[in-house]
C-alpha positions in Angstrom: 145.7 156.7 129.5 146.4 154.9 132.7 146.9 157.7 135.3 144.4 156.9 138.0 147.1 155.2 140.0 150.3 153.5 139.4 149.0 150.0 140.3 146.0 150.2 138.0 146.0 147.7 135.1 149.4 146.4 136.3 150.8 143.6 138.4 150.5 145.5 141.7 152.4 144.4 144.7 150.0 144.8 147.5 146.5 145.3 148.8 146.0 147.4 151.9 143.2 148.7 154.1 145.2 150.7 156.5 144.6 154.5 156.0 142.1 156.8 154.4 144.2 157.5 151.3 145.1 154.7 149.0 148.3 155.8 147.3 150.5 154.5 144.3 151.4 151.9 147.0 147.8 151.9 147.8 146.6 152.3 151.4 143.1 152.3 152.8 141.3 153.2 156.0 140.4 150.7 158.6 137.3 148.7 157.5 134.8 146.8 159.6 135.9 143.3 160.2 133.0 142.1 158.1 134.4 143.7 155.0 136.2 141.3 152.8 139.4 142.5 151.2 141.2 140.7 148.4 144.4 139.1 147.8 143.6 138.8 144.1 146.4 138.7 141.5 144.1 140.8 139.4 143.9 143.7 141.9 147.0 143.2 144.0 149.6 140.5 144.5 151.8 139.8 147.5 155.3 141.2 147.3 156.3 137.6 147.9 155.2 136.6 144.4 155.2 139.4 141.9 156.1 138.5 138.3 155.0 140.2 135.1 154.9 136.8 133.4 152.7 135.1 136.0 149.3 133.9 135.0 146.5 134.1 137.4 143.6 132.7 135.4 143.4 129.3 137.1 141.3 129.1 140.2 142.3 127.3 143.4 140.8 123.9 143.7 137.7 124.0 145.9 136.9 121.9 149.0 133.9 119.6 148.6 130.7 121.6 148.8 129.7 120.1 152.1 132.8 121.5 153.8 132.7 125.2 154.0 135.8 125.5 156.3 139.3 124.9 155.1 140.3 121.3 155.3 143.1 121.4 157.9 143.3 117.8 159.1 146.4 118.5 161.1 144.6 120.8 163.5 142.0 119.8 166.0 139.0 122.2 165.9 138.9 124.3 169.1 137.0 127.3 170.3 140.2 128.9 171.6 143.4 129.6 169.7 146.6 127.7 170.7 148.4 129.7 173.4 151.0 127.3 174.6 154.4 126.6 173.2 153.6 123.0 172.1 155.6 121.2 169.5 155.0 122.3 166.0 152.7 120.2 163.8 154.1 117.6 161.4 153.5 119.7 158.2 155.8 122.5 159.6 158.4 120.1 160.8 158.6 118.3 157.4 158.7 121.6 155.6 161.5 122.9 157.7 163.5 119.7 157.5 163.4 119.8 153.7 164.5 123.5 153.8 167.5 122.6 155.9 168.4 119.7 153.6 168.3 121.9 150.6 170.1 124.7 152.4 173.0 122.4 153.3 173.2 121.2 149.7 173.1 124.8 148.4 175.8 125.9 151.0 178.1 123.2 149.7 177.6 124.3 146.1 178.3 127.9 147.2 181.6 126.9 148.7 182.6 125.5 145.3 181.9 128.8 143.5 185.0 130.6 142.2 186.1 133.4 144.5 187.1 135.7 141.7 188.1 139.3 142.4 185.4 141.9 141.8 185.4 145.7 142.1 182.9 147.2 144.4 182.1 150.9 144.9 180.1 151.8 147.9 178.1 155.0 148.5 178.7 156.3 152.0 175.6 158.4 152.2 175.4 162.0 153.3 177.6 163.9 155.7 176.4 166.0 158.7 175.9 168.9 156.3 173.7 166.8 154.0 176.3 166.6 151.3 177.1 163.3 149.5 180.3 161.7 150.8 182.7 160.6 148.1 182.2 157.0 147.1 184.7 154.4 148.2 186.3 151.7 145.9 187.0 148.3 147.5 188.4 145.0 146.4 186.0 142.1 147.0 185.4 138.5 146.1 182.4 137.1 144.2 180.2 134.7 146.2 181.9 135.7 149.4 181.8 139.4 150.1 178.5 140.7 151.2 177.1 144.3 151.4 176.9 143.8 155.2 180.7 143.2 155.3 181.3 146.7 154.1 179.1 148.4 156.8 182.3 149.1 158.8 183.0 151.8 156.3 179.6 153.5 156.8 179.3 156.4 159.3 177.9 155.3 162.6 175.1 157.8 162.4 173.9 156.1 159.2 174.8 152.5 160.2 172.1 152.1 162.9 169.4 152.9 160.4 170.5 150.7 157.5 167.9 148.1 156.5 168.9 146.8 153.1 171.4 147.3 150.2 170.8 148.3 146.7 172.9 147.2 143.8 173.7 149.5 140.9 170.8 151.7 141.8 168.4 149.0 140.6 168.1 145.8 142.7 167.5 145.5 146.4 169.9 143.0 148.0 170.0 141.3 151.4 172.9 142.6 153.5 174.2 139.1 154.1 173.7 137.8 150.5 177.1 137.4 148.7 177.7 139.6 145.8 178.1 137.9 142.4 179.7 140.5 140.2 181.4 143.9 140.2 178.8 146.5 141.2 178.0 149.8 143.1 176.5 149.3 146.5 174.3 151.8 148.4 172.5 151.4 151.7 168.9 152.2 152.3 167.6 153.3 155.8 164.2 152.7 157.3 163.4 156.3 156.5 163.4 155.6 152.8 160.3 154.2 151.2 162.1 151.1 149.9 163.9 150.5 153.2 160.6 150.8 155.2 158.9 148.3 152.9 161.7 145.8 153.4 161.5 146.3 157.2 157.8 145.8 157.3 158.0 142.9 154.9 160.4 141.2 157.4 158.1 142.1 160.2 155.2 140.4 158.4 157.3 137.2 158.4 157.6 137.4 162.1 153.8 137.9 162.4 153.4 134.8 160.1 155.8 132.8 162.4 153.8 133.9 165.5 150.5 133.0 163.8 151.7 129.5 162.8 152.8 128.9 166.4 149.6 130.1 167.8 147.0 128.7 165.4 148.8 125.9 163.5 147.2 127.8 160.5 147.8 127.7 156.8 149.4 131.0 155.7 148.4 132.6 152.4 150.6 135.7 152.0 151.9 138.7 154.0 153.1 141.8 152.2 154.2 145.2 153.4 151.6 147.9 152.9 151.7 151.7 153.2 151.3 151.8 157.0 152.6 148.4 158.1 151.9 144.9 156.9 149.4 142.1 157.1 149.2 138.3 156.9 146.3 136.2 155.6 145.7 132.7 157.0 143.2 129.9 157.2 142.5 128.6 160.7 140.9 125.2 161.2 137.2 124.9 161.9 136.5 128.3 160.5 137.9 129.9 163.7 138.2 133.7 163.6 140.8 135.9 165.1 139.7 137.9 168.1 141.1 140.9 169.7 142.0 138.8 172.7 144.4 137.0 170.5 146.5 140.1 169.8 148.5 140.1 173.1 149.7 136.5 172.8 150.7 137.1 169.2 152.6 140.2 170.2 154.3 138.3 173.0 155.5 135.6 170.7 156.8 138.2 168.2 158.7 140.0 171.0 160.3 136.7 171.9 161.4 136.2 168.3 162.9 139.7 168.2 165.1 138.9 171.2 166.3 135.8 169.5 167.7 137.8 166.6 166.5 135.2 164.1 168.4 135.5 160.8 166.6 135.6 157.5 168.0 132.7 155.3 167.5 132.9 151.6 167.3 129.9 149.3 166.4 129.3 145.7 164.2 126.3 145.3 163.0 124.4 142.2 159.3 124.0 141.4 159.4 120.3 142.2 161.0 120.9 145.6 158.6 123.8 146.3 155.6 121.4 145.7 157.1 118.9 148.1 157.9 121.7 150.6 154.4 123.3 150.6 152.3 120.4 149.4 150.3 120.6 152.7 148.8 124.0 151.7 146.5 124.5 148.8 147.1 128.2 149.0 150.9 127.9 148.5 150.2 125.3 145.8 148.1 127.8 144.0 150.9 130.3 144.0 153.4 127.7 142.9 151.3 126.3 140.1 150.0 129.7 138.8 152.3 132.5 139.8 155.9 131.2 139.7 158.2 131.0 136.7 159.4 127.5 135.6 162.8 127.9 137.2 161.3 128.1 140.6 161.6 130.9 143.2 163.2 131.8 146.5 162.0 131.0 149.9 163.1 132.6 153.2 163.5 131.1 156.6 162.9 133.1 159.8 162.9 131.1 163.0 160.4 128.3 162.4 158.7 130.0 159.4 159.7 129.0 155.9 157.7 130.9 153.2 157.6 131.6 149.5 159.2 135.1 149.1 161.3 137.1 146.7 162.8 139.2 149.5 165.0 140.9 150.4 164.9 141.1 154.2 166.6 142.7 157.1 169.6 140.8 158.5 167.8 139.5 161.6 164.8 140.1 163.7 166.8 141.9 166.3 166.4 145.1 164.2 162.7 145.2 165.2 162.4 147.0 168.5 158.6 147.5 168.7 155.7 145.6 167.2 151.9 146.0 167.5 148.8 144.3 166.1 146.6 147.1 164.7 143.4 145.2 163.7 142.1 142.0 162.1 139.4 141.3 159.5 138.1 138.7 157.1 139.1 138.5 153.5 138.6 136.2 150.5 141.5 134.3 149.1 142.4 136.0 145.8 139.7 138.5 146.4 137.2 136.1 145.0 134.0 135.7 147.0 133.7 132.1 145.7 137.0 131.2 147.3 137.8 130.5 150.9 137.3 133.1 153.6 140.5 133.8 155.4 141.6 135.7 158.5 143.8 138.8 158.0 145.9 140.3 160.8 147.4 143.8 160.4 150.5 145.0 162.2 153.1 147.6 162.3 156.7 147.6 163.6 159.6 150.0 164.0 163.3 150.0 164.7 162.7 152.7 167.4 160.0 153.0 170.1 159.7 156.8 169.5 158.7 156.0 165.9 155.8 153.9 167.2 154.5 156.8 169.3 154.8 159.2 166.4 153.0 156.6 164.2 150.0 156.4 166.6 149.7 160.2 166.6 149.8 160.1 162.9 147.0 157.5 162.8 144.8 159.7 165.0 145.2 162.7 162.8 144.7 160.6 159.6 141.4 159.2 161.1 140.2 162.8 161.6 141.0 163.6 158.0 139.5 160.4 156.5 137.9 161.7 153.3 135.1 159.2 153.7 134.2 160.6 157.1 134.4 164.1 155.9 132.4 163.2 152.8 129.6 161.9 155.0 129.8 164.8 157.5 129.7 167.5 154.9 127.3 165.6 152.5 129.7 165.5 149.6 129.3 162.0 148.3 128.2 158.5 149.3 128.3 154.9 147.9 125.6 152.4 147.5 125.5 148.7 146.7 123.3 149.4 143.7 126.6 150.5 142.0 129.6 149.4 144.0 132.7 151.5 143.4 130.8 154.3 141.8 130.4 157.5 143.8 127.2 159.4 144.1 128.3 163.0 144.2 125.9 165.1 146.1 125.4 168.8 145.3 128.1 170.0 147.5 130.5 167.4 146.2 129.6 168.2 142.7 130.5 171.8 143.3 134.1 170.8 144.3 134.4 168.4 141.4 133.3 171.0 138.9 135.7 173.6 140.4 138.6 171.2 140.0 137.6 170.5 136.4 137.1 174.2 135.7 140.6 175.0 137.1 142.2 172.5 134.6 140.0 173.5 131.7 140.7 177.2 132.2 144.4 176.5 131.2 143.7 174.4 128.1 143.1 177.3 125.6 146.2 179.2 126.6 148.3 176.0 126.5 147.1 174.9 123.1 144.9 172.0 124.1 141.9 170.9 122.1 139.2 169.3 124.2 137.5 166.3 122.6 134.9 163.7 123.6 135.3 160.1 122.8 132.9 157.1 123.1 132.5 155.2 126.4 132.2 151.8 124.7 134.2 150.2 121.9 134.2 147.0 120.0 136.8 144.7 121.6 138.7 144.6 118.3 139.9 148.1 119.2 141.3 146.8 122.5 142.9 143.9 120.7 144.6 146.3 118.3 145.9 148.5 121.1 147.1 145.5 123.1 145.0 146.1 126.1 142.7 143.1 125.6 145.5 140.6 126.0 146.6 141.9 129.3 143.6 143.7 130.8 140.4 142.1 129.6 139.6 140.8 133.1 139.7 144.3 134.4 137.3 145.6 131.8 133.5 145.6 131.8 132.4 143.9 128.6 129.0 143.2 127.1 127.4 141.8 124.0 125.3 144.0 121.6 123.8 142.5 118.4 126.2 139.6 118.5 129.3 141.9 118.8 131.4 142.1 121.9 132.0 145.6 123.4 133.9 146.9 126.4 133.6 150.1 128.4 136.8 152.1 128.1 139.2 152.0 131.1 141.4 154.6 129.4 141.2 157.1 126.6 144.4 156.5 124.6 143.1 154.0 121.9 140.1 156.3 121.2 142.4 159.2 120.7 144.6 157.2 118.3 141.4 156.6 116.3 140.7 160.3 116.3 144.2 161.2 115.2 144.1 158.6 112.4 140.6 159.3 111.1 142.0 161.7 108.4 145.2 162.8 106.8 147.5 164.7 109.2 150.3 167.2 108.4 153.4 168.1 110.3 151.9 171.6 110.6 149.3 170.3 113.0 151.9 168.9 115.4 152.0 169.0 118.3 148.4 168.0 118.5 147.2 168.1 122.1 143.9 166.2 122.8 142.3 166.6 126.2 139.4 164.4 127.4 137.4 164.4 130.6 135.5 161.3 129.6 134.1 158.8 132.1 136.3 155.6 132.5 135.4 152.3 134.0 137.6 149.6 135.5 136.5 146.3 137.0 138.3 146.6 140.3 137.9 143.7 142.7 135.1 144.5 145.2 137.4 144.1 148.2 139.9 146.6 146.8 137.4 149.4 146.5 138.1 152.2 149.0 136.2 155.4 149.1 137.2 157.8 146.2 140.8 156.4 146.0 139.9 153.1 144.4 136.8 153.2 142.3 135.2 151.5 139.3 133.9 154.7 137.6 136.1 157.8 137.4 137.2 160.7 135.3 140.7 162.1 134.6 142.2 165.3 133.2 143.5 163.0 130.5 145.4 164.2 127.5 147.5 162.8 124.7 150.0 164.8 122.8 151.0 163.7 119.3 154.3 165.2 118.3 157.6 164.7 116.4 160.7 163.5 118.2 162.2 167.0 117.8 159.3 168.4 119.8 159.5 166.1 122.8 161.7 168.3 125.0 159.6 171.4 124.5 156.4 169.4 125.2 157.8 167.9 128.4 159.0 171.2 129.6 155.5 172.6 128.9 154.0 169.8 131.0 156.4 170.5 133.9 155.2 174.1 133.8 151.5 173.0 133.8 152.1 170.7 136.7 153.9 173.4 138.7 151.0 175.9 138.0 148.4 173.5 139.3 150.3 172.1 142.2 151.3 175.6 143.3 147.6 176.4 143.7 147.4 173.8 146.4 150.9 174.5 147.8 151.9 171.0 146.8 155.7 170.4 146.4 156.4 167.6 144.0 159.3 165.2 143.1 160.3 164.0 139.7 161.5 160.5 138.9 162.7 159.3 135.5 161.8 155.6 134.9 164.0 154.1 132.2 164.0 151.1 129.8 162.8 147.9 131.5 164.2 144.4 130.8 161.3 143.7 128.5 160.7 146.5 126.1 159.6 147.1 122.5 161.5 149.0 119.9 165.1 149.7 119.2 167.6 150.5 122.0 168.7 153.6 120.0 165.2 154.9 120.1 165.0 154.4 123.8 168.4 156.0 124.4 167.3 159.0 122.4 164.0 159.3 124.2 165.6 159.0 127.7 168.2 161.6 126.6 165.4 164.0 125.7 163.6 163.4 129.0 166.8 163.9 130.9 167.5 167.2 129.1 164.0 168.4 129.9 164.4 167.4 133.6 167.7 169.1 133.8 166.3 172.3 132.2 163.4 172.4 134.6 165.3 171.7 137.8 168.0 174.2 136.7 165.4 176.9 136.3 163.1 176.0 139.3 165.7 174.5 141.6 165.6 171.0 143.2 166.7 167.7 141.9 165.2 164.7 140.1 165.8 161.0 140.6 166.3 158.1 138.3 164.4 154.9 138.6 166.4 152.4 136.5 164.4 149.8 134.6 160.9 150.9 135.8 159.7 152.4 132.5 156.6 151.1 130.7 157.4 148.5 128.0 156.4 151.0 125.3 158.5 153.9 126.5 160.2 155.8 129.4 158.1 157.8 131.8 158.3 160.5 134.5 156.5 159.8 137.8 155.5 162.8 139.8 154.7 162.5 143.5 153.5 165.1 145.9 153.1 165.2 149.7 150.0 166.2 151.7 149.7 167.9 155.0 150.6 164.6 156.8 153.7 164.2 154.6 152.1 161.2 152.8 153.2 160.8 149.2 150.7 160.5 146.4 151.3 160.0 142.7 148.6 161.8 140.8 150.4 163.3 137.8 152.2 161.2 135.2 154.0 161.7 131.9 154.7 158.8 129.6 156.3 158.5 126.2 154.7 155.9 123.9 156.1 154.5 120.7 153.9 151.4 120.7 150.4 152.7 120.2 151.2 154.9 117.2 152.8 151.8 115.6 149.8 149.5 116.5 147.4 152.0 114.9 149.8 152.8 112.1 149.5 156.5 112.7 151.3 158.8 110.3 151.7 162.4 109.3 153.0 164.1 106.2 156.5 165.5 106.8 156.6 167.9 103.9 159.8 166.4 102.6 160.3 165.5 99.0 159.1 162.0 98.3 160.6 159.2 96.2 159.1 155.9 95.2 159.7 153.3 97.9 160.5 149.6 97.5 157.7 147.3 98.6 160.0 145.6 101.1 160.8 149.0 102.7 157.2 149.3 103.8 157.4 146.0 105.7 160.9 146.2 107.1 162.2 144.0 104.3 161.0 140.8 106.2 158.5 138.3 104.9 155.6 137.7 107.3 155.1 134.2 108.6 152.0 132.4 107.4 149.2 132.8 109.9 151.1 135.5 111.9 149.4 138.8 112.6 150.5 141.4 110.1 153.2 143.7 111.3 152.6 147.5 111.2 153.8 149.0 108.0 156.7 151.4 108.0 155.7 154.9 107.0 156.5 155.6 103.3 158.6 158.4 101.9 157.5 161.9 103.0 155.6 160.4 105.9 156.6 159.7 109.6 155.1 158.2 112.7 154.3 160.6 115.6 155.4 160.1 119.2 152.6 159.9 121.7 152.8 161.5 125.1 150.3 160.4 127.7 149.8 162.9 130.5 147.6 163.7 133.5 148.1 166.6 135.8 145.6 165.8 138.7 145.0 162.3 137.4 141.7 160.8 138.6 139.5 163.6 139.8 137.9 161.2 142.3 141.3 160.3 143.7 142.5 163.9 143.8 139.2 164.9 145.5 140.1 162.4 148.3 143.7 163.7 148.5 142.8 167.3 148.9 139.9 166.5 151.3 142.4 164.9 153.7 145.0 167.6 152.9 142.7 170.4 153.9 140.9 168.3 156.5 137.6 169.5 155.1 138.4 173.2 155.5 138.1 174.1 151.9 139.8 177.0 150.3 137.2 179.6 149.3 137.4 178.9 145.5 136.7 175.2 146.0 134.3 175.5 148.9 130.7 174.4 148.5 129.8 176.5 151.6 131.3 179.8 151.0 129.0 182.2 153.0 126.3 181.6 155.6 124.1 184.6 156.3 122.5 184.8 159.8 120.0 187.3 161.2 120.3 188.8 164.6 116.5 189.0 164.8 113.5 187.8 162.6 112.8 191.4 161.7 115.8 191.5 159.3 115.0 188.2 157.6 114.1 190.1 154.4 117.6 191.6 154.3 119.2 188.2 154.9 117.3 186.9 151.8 118.3 189.9 149.8 122.0 189.4 150.7 121.8 185.7 149.7 120.2 186.7 146.4 122.9 189.3 145.6 125.7 186.8 146.5 124.2 184.0 144.3 123.8 186.5 141.4 127.6 186.5 141.4 127.7 182.7 141.4 128.8 182.6 145.0 127.6 179.7 147.2 125.6 181.4 149.9 123.1 179.9 152.3 120.9 181.4 155.0 119.6 180.3 158.4 116.4 181.9 159.3 115.2 179.0 161.5 113.9 179.3 165.0 117.3 178.5 166.6 119.1 181.1 168.6 121.8 183.1 166.9 124.7 181.4 168.8 123.3 178.0 167.7 123.2 179.1 164.1 126.8 180.4 164.3 128.0 177.2 165.9 126.2 175.2 163.2 127.9 177.3 160.5 131.3 176.8 162.1 130.8 173.1 162.3 129.9 172.9 158.6 133.1 174.8 157.8 131.6 177.9 156.1 134.4 180.1 155.0 132.6 183.2 156.1 129.5 183.9 158.3 127.7 187.2 157.7 125.8 188.3 160.8 123.3 191.1 160.1 121.0 193.1 162.3 119.1 196.4 162.1 122.3 198.4 161.9 123.7 196.3 159.0 120.3 196.5 157.2 120.1 200.3 157.5 123.7 200.8 156.3 123.5 198.0 153.7 126.5 196.3 155.3 127.5 193.0 156.9 129.5 191.9 159.9 131.9 189.2 158.7 133.2 186.3 160.8 136.2 184.5 159.2 136.4 180.7 159.7 140.2 180.8 160.1 140.5 184.1 162.1 139.5 183.9 165.7 139.7 187.7 166.1 136.7 188.1 163.8 134.5 185.9 165.9 133.2 188.8 167.9 131.4 191.8 166.4 133.7 193.9 164.4 133.7 196.7 161.9 130.8 196.8 159.4 131.8 196.1 155.8 129.7 197.6 152.9 127.9 194.8 151.2 129.1 195.8 147.7 132.7 195.9 148.9 132.3 192.5 150.6 131.0 191.0 147.4 133.9 192.4 145.3 136.4 191.0 147.8 134.8 187.6 147.7 134.9 187.5 143.9 138.6 188.4 144.0 139.4 185.7 146.5 137.6 183.2 144.3 139.3 184.3 141.1 142.8 184.3 142.5 142.3 180.8 144.0 144.1 181.9 147.2 144.5 179.3 149.9 144.5 181.9 152.7 140.9 182.5 153.8 141.1 186.3 154.1 139.4 189.2 152.4 
């Protein structure tokens, strides 16, 4: 199943290298400027141009081999970037002139639209006590009334933070965009994830405007990312961005904020888009390969006109503070054979205090970077001999195995059967499952004896084969298959990021085959499993139901039934455990609704690791059936094919189960998801101070004098006999140096022993997290200390105390 991350094997919306953890809206840590990160449709697409129907197979036309730099004839090569406020080049002037002509034509058409009465209900947010205010019904006019015109009804404490509107809980909508039909309008603040993304997306446009003015460059794309935004660009003569360029860029951006430049939205046909952006081979690539036939929207902000789906803030005056964070190189589309571009990262806020808080956050995040801790504690490393595949060192393997053991220990009591499935399958399996059509570029394939095979990127098709390899009875359901198998995904090299975005990984993957009547009970069981695991780490989690998308398979009645069952399970769980769940309209998978589970770490960053998905498609593709035990009657031949004749040459449709037989429902689920990703999350959550049960360095035994080295070795032997991770330091260093080294390496406990401890067969214990134990304290009998350590490990307590 696809639980490593939300954006895996999908049309993701962004590519980021901003922070240590790459999340479901994936973020990464700062990389050296020599690292090349992608803008590949395969790994991540700009939020300007996301479309599930877009094809990205065609490569951008290359410059002649002799010319390695982008062919920007309109810019004179120069060693220094343009700093003055000279007139804009002709290609920008022509682009903007065409935009204005089309905008005036569009405005005239808008004035002719019928101003019919529509009913609008606005959500007024929460009151001072955190309780929802009653909604307000208003009379409005189509093509005239805007969400922004209703802001006078919003409380002043909420008004200042409003970024964008949301229509019917589904579609983000510009505040100044006229409404077209009766709807329910809510307002999103900067503090919401969606509002923050819109704010940073708008800020990226300002960065793009400043870059065009400074460099006369060709822009590629500029999406929001988890901790800000970036813009990619080609500068004439292969010129690179320098840190000395940052201040002039920030100065230009500041000027634009004061001008309160509005964001103007305009839908443009493909023909006009080609005329508007014909100067840029990068924009032409997007237009020719990523846009639907009816065209797309563009937005104007000051002198910048860019391809963009929006929405945006009302004007640049909302941006109060802006800062360039770094710059690097990247490849266009993430393809090393394409042009090398310059990428500039920035961050912006509606309040200067938020910028100060953000900088403190970045400092703490850098300290917790799992890649830094992984190196310092010798947990794992990466090597170019196998990019994107972690080499887990002994201490890292201890943590990995402890995580896997924690999950496995629950399988027997929860009715799971652990299986092992092949790593490589004939591509015919992937064609049957439907993955080959959409994901073949993301799979590692090879030819063996004239047959084409591919390494598995998920386990679900193999589990379908295992379910269907023999006759199944309703008495076997629910059948819960769990698999820790190794998975491979051909991630773009520039998207790889520590343990959070890898090519080789393992999941606590499972698939449950059940009847529709068993769905609620199974989902509630999964909620209980998730709560058990996340409570161990003191992780609180949120639940979000994603419902039927516009493009879906199956009957609406089946979807309604499934969503109803998930809703009932969610209500039962939240009623019992407290809290609330959210609904995410239209964001379900095409094969069934799903429940997204997000949790927050110590820095309040959200991560999606767990997932629950209902699937009606795969059981149908593999024609999975079970015997119901009901009396059977002879069926018509037509009944088995839905009564429809198959078209000549068309692929055969799955047969309908005959009398006394039924098709199971498939539930995909992962609790921790990718172990590598979860490893990274908890590394940064605990900042490398591992709970005792996970720790690869549980006890360090240090002698006061060489004369007791034999007792030190005996203590280590006794601890290791109980499968405790105990090390000793009998080097020639002084005792204070040994203790300092043990503290730096984050040993949970340091046992200091001397003649008195040896004679009494006891130990003096220093607790990593208790300063009061750092001086010599009471002696603890060795046998008692061992029993307390075993209890601490068994109970998986977070508090490091005996």
